[in-house]
N, C-alpha and C positions, 0 to 999 in steps of 0.2 A: 552589644546590647547594653542598655542602661535603664536605670530606674530613676524616676523623678517624683518627688513628693510635691504635688500641686497644692496640698492642703485641703482637699475636698474633691467631690466628684467632678470630673471634667465636663464642661458644657460645649467647648469648641477648641480645636487646635488648628494651626496653620503653619506649614513649613515655608521658610523663605526660599526664593528661587535658587540661591546658591547652596542650600542645604545645611548651612552652619547655624542658623537661628530657627527657633520656632516660637510661636506665640500661643499662650494657653489662657483659657477663661474657665474659672471654677464657677459652677452653678450658684447663683444667688449673690455673686460678688460684683463690685463696682470697679474692678481693675483688670488689667491684662498683664500677665507676666511674660517677659521676653527672656528666653533661655538661649544660652550659647552651648551648642552640642560639643564643641571642642573643649570647653572648660567644665562641662557638665554642671552648670550652675545658672541661676537666675542672674541676669545682668541689668535688668531694669524692670520696674513695676510702673505701669502707666495707669494713674488714677483718673477715671473718666467722670466720676461724680454721680453716676446713676447706674442701675443694673446693666450688665453686659450680657448679650445673648450669643454673639459670634464675632470672630475676627478672621480677616483674610489679608495676606500680603499681596502687593502688586508684583508685577514681573521683575522689577528692579531690586526688590528686597529692601527698599528704603521707605516704603509707605505701607502702613497697616490700616485697613478700613475696619472700623469697629461699629457694631450695631447693638442697639438696645431700645427698650421701650421709651427712653427719655430723649435719645438723639442718635444721629449718625456722626461719627468723628473720624478724621484721618489724622494719624500720628506719623510724623516724618523723622527719620534718623539722618542726620548730616554726618557723613564720614569725615569731612574736613575738620569740623569742630567737635566731633564725637558727642553730639548733644541731640536731644529730642525736642520737637516743637509740634504744635497743633495748627496746621495751616487751614483746616476746614472743620466746621462743626455746624450742624443744622438740626433744629428741633423737630425732627421727623421720627415718629415712632417706628421702630424696625425690629423685625424678627431675625432677619438675615440681610447680608449685603455681599455683593460680588462686584469685582471690577469689570467695567465694560471694555470694549476694544481699545487696545493701546493704553489702558488705564486712564482714558480721558473722561470717563464718567463712572458713576456708581449706580448699580441697579439694586434697589432696595425692595425687600419683601416686607410688606406691612403686616402687623399682627392679624389683620382681617383677611389676609391673603391677596391683597392688591399689590401692584408693582408701580414703583416710582423710579424715574431715571433722573439723577442729579448730575448736573454738569453737561459738558459737550454742547 
């Protein structure tokens, strides 16, 4: 068991498929913290630039889908270069986001309760 200080009330958390990382969003923040459970520490803070509502890993643990009222973003971790990039960003207001089948699309819940499918 462990305790993590996220710096405020959690809005969303998501564990990577391999169970070694998790992503967390603090209510009212514009960033996502990536935590390494083996090191018991934050290893990366992804600044999105607008408020974040939710985060979800894909099945590979290399892509994090991030939703907020300003955009939907996908952040990618490259194991070979040990670096992060943003291969996808769309100015779609979102309350939540989930990966579609085989992570080939993103299913977005809009603030009004509508559904948008991005990709595929």
